[in-house]
C-alpha positions in Angstrom: -34.3 33.4 -3.2 -35.2 35.3 0.0 -32.2 36.2 2.1 -33.8 34.6 5.2 -33.6 31.3 3.4 -30.1 31.8 2.4 -29.0 32.6 6.0 -30.9 29.5 7.4 -29.1 27.3 4.9 -25.7 28.6 5.8 -25.4 26.3 8.7 -25.6 23.3 6.4 -22.8 24.7 4.4 -20.5 25.5 7.3 -21.0 22.0 8.5 -19.6 20.6 5.2 -15.9 19.2 4.6 -12.3 16.1 5.2 -10.5 13.3 3.2 -13.1 10.8 2.0 -12.7 7.7 -0.1 -15.2 5.2 -1.5 -14.0 1.6 -1.6 -17.2 -0.2 -2.7 -18.3 0.6 -5.3 -14.9 1.6 -6.5 -14.3 5.3 -5.9 -12.6 7.2 -8.6 -11.2 10.2 -6.8 -11.0 11.6 -10.4 -8.9 8.7 -11.7 -9.5 7.0 -15.0 -6.9 4.3 -15.9 -3.6 5.9 -14.9 -0.6 3.5 -14.7 0.9 5.5 -11.8 0.1 6.1 -8.2 -0.9 9.7 -8.5 -4.0 10.7 -10.5 -3.3 12.8 -13.6 -6.1 15.4 -13.2 -7.7 16.4 -9.9 -10.2 18.5 -11.9 -11.4 15.9 -14.3 -15.0 15.4 -13.0 -15.5 17.0 -9.6 -13.7 18.7 -6.7 -12.7 15.9 -4.2 -10.1 17.9 -2.1 -8.6 14.4 -1.5 -5.0 13.1 -1.8 -3.8 12.6 -5.4 -3.1 8.9 -4.7 -6.6 8.0 -3.7 -9.1 6.2 -5.9 -9.2 3.1 -8.1 -8.9 2.7 -11.9 -12.1 2.5 -13.9 -14.2 -0.6 -13.6 -18.0 -0.9 -13.8 -20.6 -3.4 -12.5 -24.3 -3.7 -12.6 -26.8 -4.3 -9.8 -30.4 -5.4 -9.9 -33.0 -3.1 -8.5 -34.0 -4.0 -4.9 -30.7 -5.9 -4.3 -28.6 -5.1 -1.3 -25.3 -3.3 -2.1 -22.8 -2.7 0.7 -21.3 0.8 0.4 -17.9 1.1 2.2 -15.7 4.1 2.8 -13.1 5.6 5.0 -12.8 9.2 6.2 -9.6 10.8 7.6 -11.1 12.8 10.4 -13.5 11.9 13.2 -17.3 11.5 13.2 -19.6 10.9 16.1 -16.8 12.3 18.3 -16.3 15.4 20.4 -13.6 16.8 18.3 -15.7 18.2 15.5 -19.1 18.2 13.9 -19.6 15.7 11.0 -22.2 15.1 8.3 -21.9 12.4 5.6 -24.3 12.7 2.6 -24.7 9.8 0.1 -26.5 10.5 -3.2 -26.8 9.0 -6.7 -27.6 10.1 -10.2 -28.4 8.4 -13.5 -28.5 9.7 -17.0 -28.1 8.4 -20.5 -25.0 10.6 -21.1 -23.3 10.0 -17.7 -20.0 8.3 -18.4 -16.4 7.7 -17.3 -14.9 8.8 -20.6 -11.7 7.7 -22.3 -9.3 10.6 -21.4 -8.1 12.1 -18.2 -8.6 15.6 -19.6 -11.4 17.8 -18.2 -14.4 18.1 -20.5 -14.2 21.5 -22.3 -16.3 24.5 -21.4 -16.2 25.7 -25.1 -18.5 23.5 -27.3 -16.2 24.4 -30.3 -13.6 22.0 -28.7 -16.0 19.1 -28.7 -17.2 16.7 -31.5 -20.2 18.0 -33.3 -20.0 21.2 -31.2 -21.7 19.4 -28.4 -19.7 18.4 -25.3 -22.6 16.6 -23.7 -22.4 13.9 -26.4 -18.7 13.8 -26.9 -17.9 10.4 -25.4 -14.2 11.0 -25.2 -14.7 13.1 -22.0 -16.0 11.8 -18.7 -19.2 13.7 -17.6 -21.5 13.5 -14.6 -23.4 16.8 -14.5 -24.0 18.2 -18.0 -23.0 21.4 -19.7 -26.4 23.1 -19.4 -26.3 22.5 -15.6 -22.9 24.1 -15.3 -23.8 27.0 -17.6 -26.7 27.8 -15.3 -24.4 27.7 -12.3 -21.8 29.9 -14.0 -24.3 32.6 -14.9 -26.5 32.5 -11.7 -26.2 34.9 -8.8 -24.6 33.3 -5.9 -26.3 33.1 -2.5 -25.0 36.4 -1.0 -26.4 35.5 2.4 -23.7 32.9 3.0 -20.8 33.4 5.4 -17.5 33.6 3.4 -15.2 34.6 6.3 -12.2 36.6 5.1 -12.1 35.0 1.7 -11.9 37.4 -1.3 -14.2 35.9 -3.8 -13.3 36.7 -7.4 -16.9 36.8 -8.6 -20.5 36.9 -7.6 -21.9 33.8 -9.4 -22.5 30.3 -8.0 -19.0 29.3 -9.2 -17.5 31.2 -6.3 -17.7 30.0 -2.7 -15.7 30.2 0.5 -14.0 27.0 -0.5 -13.6 27.9 -4.2 -12.9 31.6 -4.1 -11.1 31.5 -7.5 -14.1 29.9 -9.3 -12.0 26.9 -10.5 -14.0 24.6 -12.7 -14.0 20.8 -12.1 -16.0 18.9 -14.8 -19.5 20.4 -14.9 -19.9 20.4 -11.1 -21.5 23.5 -9.6 -19.2 24.6 -6.6 -22.0 26.2 -4.6 -24.2 23.0 -4.9 -21.1 20.9 -3.9 -20.4 22.9 -0.8 -24.0 23.3 0.5 -26.7 20.7 1.5 -29.6 20.6 1.0 -29.2 22.8 -2.0 -31.9 25.3 -3.0 -31.8 24.9 -6.8 -32.6 21.9 -9.0 -29.8 19.3 -9.2 -29.5 15.9 -10.9 -28.7 14.2 -7.5 -31.0 12.0 -5.6 -30.6 11.5 -1.8 -29.8 8.1 -0.3 -28.9 8.7 3.3 -27.6 11.4 5.6 -25.4 10.6 8.6 -25.4 13.5 11.1 -23.8 14.4 14.4 -27.1 15.9 15.5 -30.1 13.6 14.8 -32.5 16.5 15.6 -31.8 17.8 12.1 -33.1 14.6 10.4 -36.7 15.9 10.1 -35.3 19.0 8.3 -33.1 16.9 6.0 -36.0 14.6 5.1 -38.5 17.4 4.5 -36.1 19.5 2.4 -34.7 16.7 0.3 -35.1 17.1 -3.4 -36.5 13.5 -3.4 -39.8 14.9 -2.0 -39.7 18.7 -2.3 -39.8 20.8 -5.5 -37.1 23.2 -6.4 -37.5 26.4 -8.4 -35.2 28.2 -10.9 -35.2 31.1 -13.3 -35.4 30.2 -16.9 -34.4 33.1 -19.2 -34.9 33.5 -23.0 -32.3 31.6 -25.0 -31.4 34.8 -26.9 -30.8 36.7 -23.6 -28.5 33.9 -22.4 -26.6 33.8 -25.6 -26.0 37.5 -25.5 -24.6 37.3 -22.0 -22.5 34.1 -22.2 -19.3 36.0 -21.5 -20.6 38.1 -18.8 -18.5 38.2 -15.6 -21.5 39.4 -13.6 -24.5 37.4 -12.6 -27.1 37.0 -15.3 -29.6 34.6 -13.8 -31.3 35.9 -10.6 -32.1 33.8 -7.5 -35.6 35.1 -6.8 -38.9 34.9 -8.6 -39.5 38.7 -8.4 -36.2 39.4 -10.1 -36.7 36.6 -12.6 -40.1 37.6 -14.0 -38.9 41.3 -14.1 -36.4 40.5 -16.9 -37.7 41.4 -20.3 -35.9 40.5 -23.6 -36.8 41.9 -27.0 -36.8 39.0 -29.4 -38.5 40.9 -32.1 -42.1 39.9 -31.2 -44.7 42.4 -30.1 -44.7 41.5 -26.4 -41.1 40.3 -26.1 -40.1 37.5 -23.7 -39.7 37.5 -20.0 -38.0 35.3 -17.5 -40.0 32.3 -16.1 -39.9 31.0 -12.5 -40.1 27.2 -13.2 -40.8 24.4 -10.7 -38.8 21.2 -10.9 -40.9 18.4 -9.4 -39.3 15.6 -7.4 -38.6 12.4 -9.3 -41.6 10.0 -8.9 -41.4 7.1 -6.6 -38.6 8.4 -4.4 -38.9 8.4 -0.6 -37.2 10.9 1.8 -33.6 9.9 2.5 -32.8 7.8 5.5 -31.2 9.9 8.3 -29.3 8.5 11.2 -26.4 9.3 13.6 -22.9 9.2 12.0 -20.7 6.1 12.3 -17.9 6.6 14.9 -14.3 7.2 13.6 -11.2 8.6 15.0 -9.0 11.5 13.8 -6.1 11.1 11.5 -7.0 7.6 10.6 -8.2 6.2 7.3 -9.2 2.9 8.7 -11.9 0.7 10.3 -14.5 1.8 12.9 -15.6 0.1 16.1 -15.8 -3.7 15.6 -12.9 -3.8 13.1 -15.0 -3.1 10.0 -15.1 -0.1 7.6 -17.8 2.5 7.8 -20.6 1.0 5.7 -24.2 1.2 4.7 -26.4 -1.5 3.1 -28.1 0.3 0.2 -31.2 -1.2 -1.3 -30.7 -0.3 -5.0 -33.7 1.8 -6.1 -36.1 0.9 -8.9 -34.5 3.4 -11.3 -33.2 1.3 -14.2 -30.4 3.0 -16.2 -27.1 1.7 -17.6 -25.3 4.9 -16.6 -25.4 5.8 -12.9 -22.9 7.1 -10.3 -22.8 7.4 -6.5 -21.2 10.3 -4.6 -20.4 10.7 -1.0 -19.6 14.0 0.7 -17.9 14.3 4.1 -18.7 17.5 5.9 -16.8 18.6 9.1 -16.9 21.8 10.9 -15.0 23.3 13.9 -16.6 24.0 17.3 -15.1 27.5 17.3 -18.5 28.9 16.4 -22.0 27.7 16.0 -22.2 26.8 12.3 -25.9 26.2 12.5 -26.7 29.6 14.0 -28.6 31.7 11.5 -26.7 34.7 12.8 -23.5 33.3 11.2 -24.0 34.9 7.8 -22.7 37.5 5.4 -23.3 40.3 7.9 -20.2 39.1 9.8 -17.8 40.0 7.0 -16.9 43.4 5.6 -14.4 45.0 3.3 -11.6 46.9 5.1 -10.6 50.0 3.3 -7.2 50.8 4.9 -5.1 53.6 3.4 -1.4 52.7 3.0 1.6 53.5 0.9 1.1 51.6 -2.3 3.3 48.8 -3.5 4.5 51.0 -6.5 6.5 53.2 -4.1 5.1 56.2 -6.0 4.3 58.2 -2.9 0.5 57.9 -3.6 -1.9 56.4 -1.1 -3.6 53.2 -2.2 -6.7 51.5 -0.8 -6.5 48.0 0.6 -9.9 46.5 0.0 -9.3 43.2 1.8 -12.3 41.3 3.2 -12.2 40.6 6.9 -14.3 38.5 9.2 -16.0 39.8 12.3 -17.1 36.3 13.5 -17.1 36.3 17.2 -14.6 33.7 18.5 -13.4 35.7 21.4 -16.4 35.8 23.8 -15.8 32.3 24.9 -12.5 33.5 26.3 -14.2 36.4 28.1 -12.4 38.9 25.8 -13.8 42.0 24.3 -13.1 42.8 20.7 -10.1 45.1 21.4 -8.4 42.4 23.7 -9.1 39.7 21.1 -7.6 41.7 18.3 -4.5 42.6 20.4 -3.9 39.0 21.3 -4.9 37.3 18.0 -8.1 35.6 19.1 -9.9 36.5 15.9 -11.2 34.5 12.9 -8.3 35.2 10.5 -6.0 33.2 8.2 -3.2 31.7 10.4 -3.5 34.1 13.3 -0.7 34.6 15.8 -2.1 34.3 19.3 -0.6 35.5 22.6 -1.5 32.9 25.2 -0.2 35.0 28.1 -1.3 38.5 28.9 1.1 41.4 28.9 1.8 42.3 32.5 4.1 45.2 31.9 5.7 47.4 29.3 8.9 45.4 29.3 7.3 42.0 29.5 7.8 39.4 26.9 5.0 37.4 25.4 4.9 34.3 23.3 3.2 34.6 19.9 2.1 31.2 18.6 0.9 31.0 15.0 -2.1 28.7 14.5 -2.6 26.7 11.3 -6.1 28.0 10.6 -7.4 28.1 7.0 -10.7 30.0 7.0 -11.9 28.2 3.9 -11.5 24.9 5.7 -13.2 25.7 9.0 -16.3 24.0 7.7 -15.0 21.9 4.7 -16.4 19.4 2.3 -14.5 16.4 0.9 -16.0 14.2 -1.7 -15.6 11.0 -3.7 -17.6 9.5 -6.5 -17.8 6.0 -7.9 -17.1 5.0 -11.4 -20.3 4.5 -13.4 -22.5 1.4 -12.8 -25.8 0.1 -14.1 -29.1 -0.4 -12.3 -31.1 -3.1 -14.1 -34.7 -4.4 -13.8 -35.0 -7.9 -12.4 -35.7 -10.8 -14.8 -39.0 -12.6 -14.0 -37.3 -15.5 -12.3 -35.8 -13.1 -9.7 -38.9 -11.3 -8.8 -39.7 -11.2 -5.1 -36.4 -12.8 -3.9 -33.6 -11.3 -1.8 -30.4 -10.6 -3.7 -27.1 -9.9 -1.9 -24.3 -8.3 -3.9 -20.8 -9.8 -3.2 -17.9 -7.9 -4.7 -14.2 -7.3 -4.4 -12.7 -4.1 -3.2 -9.1 -2.8 -3.3 -6.2 -2.8 -5.9 -2.9 -4.4 -6.5 -0.1 -3.4 -4.2 1.0 -3.6 -0.6 -0.6 -1.5 2.2 1.8 1.5 1.6 1.6 1.4 -2.2 -2.2 1.4 -2.4 -2.8 4.0 0.4 -5.2 5.8 0.8 -6.9 3.0 -1.1 -7.0 -0.5 0.4 -5.7 -3.9 -0.5 -7.9 -6.7 -1.8 -10.9 -7.9 0.2 -14.3 -9.3 -0.3 -17.3 -7.0 0.2 -19.1 -7.8 2.4 -16.3 -9.7 4.1 -18.9 -11.6 6.2 -22.3 -12.2 4.8 -25.3 -13.8 6.6 -28.0 -15.0 4.2 -31.1 -17.2 4.3 -31.5 -20.4 2.4 -33.2 -19.8 -1.0 -32.0 -16.2 -1.1 -29.6 -15.2 -4.0 -26.0 -14.1 -4.0 -24.7 -12.1 -7.0 -20.9 -12.6 -7.2 -19.2 -10.0 -9.4 -15.9 -8.2 -9.5 -14.0 -5.7 -11.6 -10.4 -4.5 -11.8 -7.7 -2.9 -13.9 -4.8 -3.9 -16.1 -3.0 -0.6 -15.6 -2.0 -0.5 -11.9 1.6 0.7 -11.4 3.9 -2.1 -12.6 6.1 -1.9 -9.6 3.3 -2.5 -7.1 3.6 -5.8 -5.2 1.4 -8.7 -6.0 1.1 -12.1 -7.7 0.7 -12.8 -11.3 1.2 -10.4 -14.2 2.4 -6.9 -13.1 -0.2 -4.2 -12.9 -3.2 -6.5 -13.1 -6.1 -7.1 -10.7 -7.6 -10.6 -10.6 -9.7 -12.5 -8.0 -11.4 -15.8 -7.6 -13.6 -17.5 -5.0 -12.5 -21.0 -3.7 -13.7 -22.9 -0.6 -11.1 -23.3 2.1 -10.1 -26.7 3.6 -12.1 -28.4 6.4 -11.9 -27.2 10.0 -9.1 -28.6 12.1 -9.9 -27.0 15.4 -12.5 -24.8 17.1 -12.5 -21.3 15.8 -11.3 -18.7 18.4 -13.0 -19.1 21.8 -15.7 -21.3 20.4 -18.3 -18.5 20.3 -17.7 -17.5 16.7 -21.0 -17.1 14.9 -21.9 -20.0 12.6 -25.0 -21.5 11.1 -27.1 -24.3 12.5 -25.7 -26.5 9.7 -22.2 -27.8 9.2 -19.0 -25.7 9.2 -17.6 -26.7 5.9 -14.2 -24.9 6.0 -11.8 -23.1 8.2 -10.9 -19.4 8.4 -7.3 -20.1 9.5 -6.4 -22.4 6.6 -4.7 -21.2 3.4 -5.2 -24.3 1.1 -8.4 -24.7 -0.9 -10.8 -27.6 -0.6 -10.8 -30.3 -3.3 -13.0 -29.2 -6.3 -14.8 -32.5 -6.9 -18.3 -33.7 -7.5 -19.0 -34.4 -3.8 -17.8 -31.0 -2.4 -20.2 -28.1 -1.9 -20.1 -24.4 -1.8 -23.5 -22.7 -1.0 -25.2 -25.6 -2.8 -23.7 -24.4 -6.1 -23.2 -27.1 -8.8 -19.8 -28.1 -10.1 -19.9 -25.8 -13.1 -20.4 -22.7 -10.9 -17.8 -23.8 -8.4 -15.4 -24.3 -11.3 -16.2 -20.9 -12.8 -15.6 -19.2 -9.5 -12.2 -21.0 -9.1 -10.6 -20.7 -12.5 -12.9 -18.1 -14.3 -13.1 -20.4 -17.3 -16.7 -19.4 -18.1 -15.1 -16.3 -19.7 -11.6 -17.6 -20.6 -10.6 -20.5 -22.7 -7.0 -21.6 -22.3 -4.0 -19.3 -21.6 -2.0 -18.9 -18.4 -4.5 -19.3 -15.6 -2.5 -20.6 -12.7 -2.5 -17.0 -11.4 -5.4 -16.0 -13.6 -3.3 -13.8 -15.8 -5.2 -14.5 -19.0 -8.6 -13.9 -17.5 -10.2 -10.6 -18.1 -10.6 -7.7 -15.6 -14.3 -8.5 -15.1 -16.2 -11.5 -13.7 -19.9 -12.1 -13.3 -21.5 -15.3 -12.1 -24.9 -13.7 -12.1 -27.3 -14.2 -9.1 -27.3 -17.8 -7.8 -29.7 -19.4 -5.4 -28.1 -20.6 -2.1 -29.7 -23.9 -1.2 -27.5 -25.5 1.5 -27.2 -24.1 5.1 -23.8 -24.0 6.7 -20.8 -21.8 7.4 -18.4 -21.3 4.5 -15.0 -19.8 4.5 -13.4 -19.0 1.1 -10.3 -17.3 -0.3 -8.7 -15.9 -3.4 -5.8 -18.1 -4.4 -4.0 -15.4 -6.2 -4.0 -12.6 -3.7 -4.1 -14.4 -0.3 -0.4 -14.1 0.5 0.2 -15.2 4.1 2.1 -12.5 6.1 1.6 -9.9 3.3 -2.2 -9.8 2.7 -5.3 -11.8 3.4 -8.1 -12.1 0.9 -10.7 -14.4 2.6 -14.4 -14.2 3.2 -17.1 -15.8 5.2 -20.7 -16.7 4.3 -23.3 -18.1 6.8 -26.4 -19.6 5.2 -29.2 -20.4 7.6 -32.7 -21.7 7.4 -34.4 -18.7 8.8 -35.1 -15.2 7.4 -32.9 -12.5 8.9 -32.1 -8.9 8.5 -29.6 -6.5 10.1 -30.5 -2.8 10.3 -29.1 0.3 12.0 -31.7 2.5 13.6 -31.1 5.8 15.4 -32.8 8.6 17.4 -34.9 9.7 14.4 -36.7 6.3 14.5 -37.4 3.8 11.7 -38.8 0.3 11.0 -37.0 -3.0 10.5 -38.9 -5.9 9.0 -38.4 -9.5 8.2 -41.1 -11.2 6.2 -44.3 -9.8 7.8 -42.8 -9.2 11.3 -41.5 -5.8 12.2 -40.2 -3.5 14.9 -41.2 0.2 14.8 -39.3 3.0 16.5 -40.7 6.5 16.8 -38.5 9.5 17.1 -36.8 9.6 20.5 -37.3 5.9 21.4 -33.6 5.4 21.0 -30.8 7.4 22.6 -28.4 6.8 19.7 -27.8 4.5 16.8 -28.2 0.7 17.4 -27.6 -2.2 15.1 -30.5 -4.6 15.3 -30.8 -8.2 14.2 -34.4 -9.4 13.4 -34.8 -13.1 12.7 -37.8 -15.4 12.2 -37.8 -19.0 13.4 -40.6 -21.2 12.0 -39.5 -24.2 14.2 -39.5 -24.3 18.0 -36.2 -26.1 17.9 -34.5 -23.2 16.1 -35.7 -20.8 18.7 -34.4 -23.0 21.5 -31.0 -23.3 19.8 -30.8 -19.5 19.5 -31.4 -19.2 23.2 -28.7 -21.8 23.9 -26.2 -19.9 21.8 -26.8 -17.0 24.2 -26.4 -19.0 27.3 -30.1 -19.6 28.1 -32.8 -22.4 28.0 -36.4 -21.6 27.1 -39.6 -23.5 27.7 -42.1 -22.2 25.1 -45.7 -21.7 26.1 -48.0 -24.7 25.4 -50.3 -23.1 22.8 -48.3 -21.3 20.1 -50.0 -19.3 17.3 -47.1 -17.7 15.3 -43.5 -18.1 14.3 -40.8 -17.2 16.8 -39.1 -13.8 16.3 -35.7 -12.9 17.6 -34.8 -9.3 18.3 -31.2 -8.6 19.2 -29.6 -7.0 21.2 -31.1 -8.7 24.2 -30.5 -5.8 26.6 -32.7 -2.6 27.1 -32.1 -0.4 24.0 -34.7 2.3 24.4 -34.4 5.6 26.2 -35.8 5.8 29.7 -39.6 5.5 29.8 -39.7 4.8 26.0 -40.7 1.6 24.2 -40.7 0.3 20.6 -43.6 -1.6 19.0 -43.1 -5.1 17.9 -45.6 -6.6 15.3 -45.9 -10.3 14.7 -47.8 -11.6 11.8 -50.4 -14.3 12.5 -51.2 -17.1 10.1 -54.8 -17.3 11.4 -57.1 -16.0 14.1 -55.7 -16.8 17.6 -58.0 -17.7 20.5 -59.2 -14.8 22.7 -56.7 -13.8 25.2 -53.7 -14.6 23.1 -50.7 -12.3 23.7 -47.1 -11.8 22.7 -44.7 -13.5 25.1 -41.0 -12.5 25.5 -38.1 -14.5 26.8 -34.7 -12.9 27.6 -31.9 -13.0 30.1 -33.7 -10.3 32.1 -36.5 -12.8 32.8 -34.1 -15.7 33.4 -35.3 -17.0 29.9 -38.9 -17.4 31.2 -41.6 -16.3 28.8 -43.3 -13.2 30.1 -46.6 -12.1 28.7 -46.8 -8.5 27.2 -49.9 -6.4 27.0 -51.0 -7.2 23.4 -53.5 -6.0 20.8 -54.6 -8.2 18.0 -55.6 -6.3 14.9 -56.1 -7.5 11.3 -54.1 -10.7 11.7 -51.3 -9.1 13.5 -50.3 -9.0 17.2 -48.9 -5.7 18.5 -47.0 -5.1 21.8 -44.5 -2.7 23.3 -41.0 -3.7 24.3 -37.9 -1.8 25.6 -35.6 -4.8 25.2 -34.7 -7.6 22.8 -35.4 -11.2 23.3 -37.3 -14.2 21.7 -40.9 -13.3 21.0 -43.9 -15.5 20.1 -47.7 -15.2 20.1 -49.3 -17.8 22.4 -52.2 -18.5 24.7 -52.4 -20.2 28.1 -55.1 -22.7 29.0 -58.1 -21.4 31.0 -56.7 -21.4 34.5 -60.0 -20.9 36.4 -61.8 -23.7 34.5 -58.8 -26.0 35.0 -58.8 -25.1 38.8 -62.6 -25.9 39.2 -62.3 -29.2 37.3 -59.3 -30.1 39.4 -61.2 -29.6 42.7 -64.2 -31.6 41.5 -62.0 -34.4 40.3 -60.1 -34.5 43.6 -63.4 -34.9 45.6 -64.7 -37.7 43.3 -61.3 -39.4 43.6 -61.6 -39.4 47.4 -65.2 -40.8 47.3 -64.2 -43.6 44.9 -61.1 -44.3 46.9 -63.2 -44.7 50.1 -65.7 -47.0 48.4 -62.8 -49.1 47.0 -61.3 -49.3 50.5 -64.6 -50.5 52.1 -65.0 -53.2 49.4 -61.5 -54.6 50.1 -62.1 -54.4 53.8 -65.3 -56.4 53.8 -63.9 -59.0 51.4 -61.1 -59.6 53.9 -63.4 -59.5 57.0 -66.6 -61.3 56.0 -67.7 -61.5 59.7 -67.7 -57.8 59.8 -69.7 -57.6 56.6 -72.4 -59.9 58.1 -72.6 -57.9 61.3 -72.8 -54.7 59.4 -75.7 -56.0 57.3 -77.5 -57.1 60.5 -77.0 -53.6 62.1 -78.3 -51.9 59.0 -81.4 -54.2 58.9 -82.2 -53.5 62.6 -81.9 -49.7 62.1 -84.2 -49.9 59.0 -86.9 -51.8 61.0 -86.7 -49.4 63.9 -87.3 -46.4 61.6 -90.2 -48.3 59.9 -92.0 -49.0 63.2 -91.5 -45.4 64.4 -93.1 -44.1 61.2 -96.1 -46.5 61.5 -96.9 -45.3 65.1 -97.0 -41.7 63.9 -99.4 -42.6 61.1 
């Protein structure tokens, strides 16, 4: 690889690293099934750099392709904040040999230690990346253009990085690929989404993603590799020129040379989504703004496989230097060769070949290099800085040691899920919306499970449309620490889903979100509703409600009052929700008032709805055939949008009432109503998004999109509209309630109104005269005589002229 590329990619590395934990799906943090709070082996599958107590015991689920899976995580340090730069990268991989394994030992590097001399197929060991991938990494020249600060790397292959200077192996992960994104060699990982502090990088991330751009690598003759397996020096080069220059005599006339091989992107994959990071504060593994965890609703890709895994990397970097500056590269480090009296005290001079960094962190203080070195303002491990200048030969100065680890100024933390399956949909689920509803957390109180979390439903609050499907499924473990707090048999995870009792008072301030239908239970209650033939939960039949409550679909008999004899896995399979309403439910085992709450909320409504987060890079949100499109720069930051369709006018009027307004729709409507929330201006100054409303037929000429919002006092205001191919398009800078309509022909109506008014006056006059002459017959006779005399006079005058 050219050095110029290596330098340019450095920035992405230096921006990478901080404690990161997956909660849904269950993050492993390298755990398997340990019956203690600490994991057994931090090097089992990957390098997390997380606390040993993080992670959940193994448990696997399956998800249908195209279903919506909420990913939830916590990160210890800040994102979308001024204190540091932050990138979060989510990826997945699938493979027939990907597995959790049955031991906490790290998979061997020596095939002789594996069954059938093949570690890839030895199911005892957990494995994500395979042996061949790691072998290529172990023998390949590292990217020598990267900035490694003052770290003394113990080798020159891709095993050795600024964060892994010793070349420690974790599973079959490649350390260089782990620390840098986007990586320049082929990997098994596929990109899902990138959260970034700087949205201007999104085009770069999307263009460079391995989802859409090929990667190249050097493939050398097998005999050449076998002869160099134990080499401590790089064997596989990084560039095409060096690769094809390698010749190996395999006994044939021409021998064999290296091949520069292209790895094409996987078919059907799109560039990853890219958006601004979710805000979080420092030193806090908790919720973000709004009281919810950081999350992303992942639409599961059409990539069926029974063995898949997700990983999330959290990258933070300091503001002490410009990590994305291409000038921050290997030229800013050198080996110092100081002569000193050796440690052997033999009187002979030795050479100290310590690597030092010449990264400029002093200019911002207006120091020159000599001043910076004298006062400790240099990029070194734990420097001692003098915050006051020396003002005399006898002055005293304060030396303050900083806690600076140069392999962590720019650091990557990581977590990975346990394995899960992606499955094709059965025919009866084709074309429908499927929401996954799971359980996160593990047994124990808030201190015992930290940095994990206690039990909760994921998502905790779900809004779905009638006739969509909800896939309720959970997994857990029987080997949590026996002394962790909880109900039922020690060490076990269990959950159920039971509707709460009816509402007894208004929830909160009366503005809590609910469906147009009935509120069938109450968040604040702790007793379940009666499970009888007349009760309802999402429109499910009694058999399903019973299975959710007592899990008896999978367990016959045994001690079930606290679900002890149920298994560690439950799957109701996707169920169609048929009844609108607001439902609150709980887990009877784990909902322990004053200790922990395990409750959830589901709103089922008549109308189609979607929630989507769109940022500065732009994007499209769509519900049915209606959409809102944002180009890059339309938004000043990330905004969570709600897009909803109302087929009935009454539903649109109720939506306005819920927001404190009253609407009077136009008289001639030609489309469904579309709600776009928030109702305030969301675009940047002088920018607008494009809203597209689908039309069931051809509207009359002059039809346009009308918008009602608080800014127009809920009056419908016409927007400049274009109708193309059965769709109406208009620009908007704010949310509201939109509809395609046409007004009657005002000019024609005005003309007809004037004519009608004149005719009315004439008829009114005639009617008045008739009534008058009926009442005054003498006047009628006199009027007839006067008319007759006038007629005769005109006749005589005409006769004389003739």
